[in-house]
C-alpha angles and dihedrals in degrees: 000000000000124000090240090069092053090049101047105031096060093052092046090051094046092048091050090047095054100036092040093057091048092049094047093047090053097042109024111033091140088057093050093107144095090248088230117220095192090117089066098046133355109169097074091036091058089055103039101040098058091045091052098044098042091044090050090056089057092046092051091048090051092051091049090053096043102036109027101035113071120236090240091062095056090044090052091060092050100262107141123212091249092052091046093053090046091055093041094051096044098042093037091051093052094046094043093048090050092051092045091050090048093050090046092054093045092049091047089051092051093049100043102038107075096205092049091045091054090050091055113100129203087254090058092049091053092047093050091047093053092043093051091046091050091051094048094049090044092054089044088057092046096047104024100043093042105033113016108040102015137278121307117192101217090174088078095055118009096040097049090045093054094046091047090061089071093052132067090256111061116187108206093162089075090072097049096081100037120117115278092246091061091046092050091048091050094049093048093047092048090050090050091050091052093051095040098099092053096055137065088268089089088086087078087080095049119102121179093225091142090070089070095063107022118110121258118271108234117213118196123200122224110282119248134185092237114106119250106252097177116123094225109035116187119238092230091057091067117106113272110242131170089248091064092062097049 
């Protein structure tokens, strides 16, 4: 693959990622949600969702360590290349397997539960396909390039290329000679990043901080003529009369 591809595609994906989120926040705040299908089925969701989300935290942490932190930094704190790869393979395998199992359960749920299947849009199908492909190629890099056909030090090529994208001197030539599994993983991830704002994945950037400061929601039960015999009756349980609002 030519260096032009590794120069232009990342910036197209990043631009779509940023502008897409801004556009959707301004025009589709009511659609900024996971569109939860828990009401249709919860047993498989309770198993697959934690596996996926907790595993993703490990995957993201591994990418931060391996892609964003230079090799010289880990060497400066005494972490040898052999020890780094040992940690990366073991921790990455656990995290990747958890995410893959979670996605597998969630996909099985969407296919086998009729109500959930009907609630799955074409957009969701594309998102799940790219996500599964990114996970499979990522695990192929972790296992194949480190265990099956020898060790490949991606921190000398892929990592500097990715970091260079955020400087004024990008180095796309570093990706030209990398193994095809790393190239496939990079292309799939960049495509997923570009489509991210237009899928349900936008909920990753939602935090229910408003719950910390919003007023309580008062629920009143249906009034009855029977006297309240509770020892500690709540003030909001009292009958609402015009006098109370004067």
